[in-house]
N, C-alpha and C positions, 0 to 999 in steps of 0.2 A: 394679382400677384402679391403675397403677403411679404412685407418688409422683415429684414432680420430682427428689427427692434420689436415689431408686433408679434413675431413668432416667439421670441424670448419672454416678452411679457406675458403672453398666454401660458406658456409653460411654467413660468414662475407663479402664476395665479393658480394653476392647476396643482402645483407642487405644494403650495401653502394650504390650499383646500383640502388636499390628501391628508397633510400633517393634522390639520384641524380635526378631520373626521376621526383620525386614529386617537387623538387626544380626547375626544368627546366620549369614546367608548374604550377606556384603557384596559378594563378586564377582558373585553372580548379581543382586543389586539394582542394582549399578553398571552392569552391562551392560544390563539392561532400561532403566534411567533414561537411559543413553546412547543407546539406540534411540529412546526417546521424544524426547529432546532433539533428535536429528538430524531426525526426522520432523517436528518443530514448527518447527525452524529453517529448513528448506528452503522451505516456502511463506512464512514470515516474510521470509526473505531475498529472495524474488521481489517480495514487497509493497514492501520497502524500495527494490528496484531500480526499480520503477514510480514510486515517489515521488520518488526522486532524479533520475529521467530527466525527470520533469515539472518539478522545480525547476531542473535544468541548463538545459533549453530554454525556460524561462519559461512563463507561463500561455498556453494556446493562443488563449485569448479576445484576448489582446493581439498575438498573432503573425499573426492573419489580419486584414489591412488592405488597403484599396484606395486607390491614389494616382492622382489626376485631375490631369494637368499642363494647365494653360490655354495658350492661344495667346499667344505673345509679343506684347506691345502691349496685352494685356488691362489695364485700370486696376485699381489696388488696390481702389477703392471697388466696381467690379463683382465682384471676387473675393470681397471681404466679402459682398456680397449673395448670391452663389452659395453661399458657406459656410453663411450663415443658411438658405438654401432647403433645403440638404441636411440641415441639423440638424433642420428640421421634418418631415422624411420619417419614417415609421415603421421601426422596425429599426435605426436609427442611435444609436450610443452616443456617440461623440464626433466632432467635425470640427475639424481643426487646419489653420488656413491658414499656409503657409510662404511669405512673399513672395520675389519675386526678389531683393531686396536682402539678405534673411535667408539665403537659400540661397547667395549668392555669398559672404557673410561666412563662412558655416560651411565652404564649399568652400576658401576661402583659408586658414582655420585648420587644416584637415585634410590639406592638400596642400603641395606644394613649388612651385607655379606662381604665387607671388606677384607676381613681376616680369612674368610673362607676362599675368596678369590686369590688371595696372595698365596695359598696352599697349593694352587693349581700349577701343574707342571707346564702346561700350554694354554694357549687362548682357545676355548671351545667354541667361540662365536665365529660365524661366517661373515664374509663381505656381504653386503646388502645393496642392492639398486632399488632406490625409491623413485618410481616413475610417475609423473604427473601428465595424464593425457590432456589434450586440448579439449575445449568445450564440445566440439562436434564429434569427439570420440568417446563421450561419456555414455552412451547408450550400452545396454547389456551385450549386444551382439559384438559391437567393437571392442569392448573389454574382453570378451571371450576370445576373440581373435588374437588380441595382444598377449592374453595368457597362455593360449596355445602356442604362439611363436616362442615365447620366452621359455616355457616348459620343454621345448623341443631342443634346447641348447644343451650340450653334454656338461657344461660347467654349472648348469642351474639345479639345485636340489629342490627347492619348493618355490612355487609361485602363489602369492597370496593376494587376493583382491577382496578386500572387505567393504563391498559397495552396497550391500542389500540395505543397510540402515539409511544411507544417503539417498537411494532411489525411493525408499519408502517416504522418507521426509520430503523430497521433491515432489512426489505424488500427492502427499498431504497439502503441501504449499500450493499446488496447482488447484486442489479442490477448493481450498480456501480463496485463491484468487477469483475463481469461477463464482463462489458464493458472494463475494464482494461486488462482482459486476452485476449479478442477479438482484442483489439487495439494493444496489445503487439505483438500478432501473425501477425496481418495484416501489422503494421509498420516494424516487423522484415523481413517479406517477401519483403516489399518495400526497406529495405536496402539491402538485397540479390540481388535484381533486379537492384538497382543503381550500386553496386559494380560490379556485374556480367557484366553489359552492359559497365561500364567504362573499364573494363579489356578486354572485347571483341574489343571494339574500338582501344584500344592501341596495342592489338595484331595485328588487321588488319593494323595498321599504320607500323608495324615493320615485315611485312611478308617477305621482302627480307632478312633482318638480320636473322630472325628465320630459313629461308630456308637454308642460308648458314651455320648457326651453326649445323643444323641436317646434313648437307652435310659432315661436318668435323667430325661427331661422337658424337655430343652433344645430350644427352638423353632428353626426354620430361620432366623428372623431374628437370634436370638441366635448362631448358629454362623456366619452369613454376615457378621456386623458386623466382626470382625477383618480378613477378607479385603477387605472394602470400604474399611477404613481403610489397608490395605496398598496398594491401588491408588490411593487418594487421595494418599498420600505420595508414591508413585513419580511420579504425574502432577505433582504440585507441584515435585518436585525436577527432573523433566524440563523442566518450563516454565522454572524459574529457570537450569538449565543451558543452555537454548536462548537465553535472553536473553545469557548470558555468551558463547556461541559466537558469536553475532551481533556483540557488542561487539568480540570479540577479531578477527573478520573485517573489520569496518570499520576498526579500528586498523591492520590489516596493509595494507589498500587505500588509506588515506588519503594516504600519500606518493606511490605511483605515480599516483594519479588527479590529485593536486596538480600533478605534473610533466606529465602528459598535457594538462591543461587550460591550463598556462602556455604550452605550445607554440602554442596557438591564441589566445594573449593575453588569456585570461580568468582569472577567479577563481571557484573553487567549493569548497565544503567539504561532504563527505558527511554526511548527516544520519542519525542512528540512530533508534531506536524512541522515540517520545513517551511521556510518562508513561501516557497512556490506552492506548496500544498495547501497551506492556509489561505493563500490568495485564491486558488482554485475552489476551495470549499465556499468561501464568501461569495464569489462570483457565481458559483452554481446556485447558491440559494437565491441571490438576486434575480438571476435569469429565470429560474423556476417560478419565482413570484410574479415576475412580469409576464411570462407566458401564461400562467395560470389565471392571472386577472384578465388578460385579453381573451382567453378562451371562454371565461365566465361571463365577460360583458360584451363581446362583439355581436353575438348572434341575438342575445336578449334585448340589447339597445336597438338593434335594427328592427326588431319585431314590434317595438312600441310605436304606435301610430297616434299622433296628436289629434284630439277632438276639439274642434273649433267651438 
């Protein structure tokens, strides 16, 4: 039975040995770390693209809405009754009544037709019900049923549901999310392959030393331990470098994106990785490095037979 002190000492020795090996070949370690960083940064960058696209376009749940324009001459009291009726139906999140007076006032503030509007004898705008469906009612079939129900009311003149662009954007974001998952898996396998191959090459270069260690009673776990720490360190450094690469990319894109958004009269700031996302990225790199080193070392070390 190994005592805790002995176990700790052995792991510290393996850790120091792994650091020494990395420092003795800085160029090779740097290139491997850079490959890991790029492999991690690409899917993480695609994730940021999806998140910023969602933020820039707003929550799709609020983008999908139905507007019911009532017939001119409908009283405010009747419009309020209709709004209450719609609120009571299932699948409705919010209903906002915009009266004709409110609509005319808003139009006056946002346009240059103030004098022309003053010349009108009556308000030509209708009362409008702006209806926000719940998330589960945002599919095309549910929206069409709601549209048909509203259009059947005698007080309703026109029902408008401009949802095609939102549905297309939702489909595009779904494709990007799928690409993110696929790229994360593929690049994760790439990291495993890089670390595993690097470990195999290092083991092949140290065959005589490993054979002697086995000859004097060293176990496979004892021999494998420094290689596992090497993979862990390279994965950790690769994750940290990936975070730095993404931060540099966002800093470079911030000014061009701000200029582009300003041309459309909006304001938007690119969002980087959150604290939890940064932690996940670094931990993913560390875990991939550890697993890749184990895959590359376990079988190859087990196949080495000491020659007395």
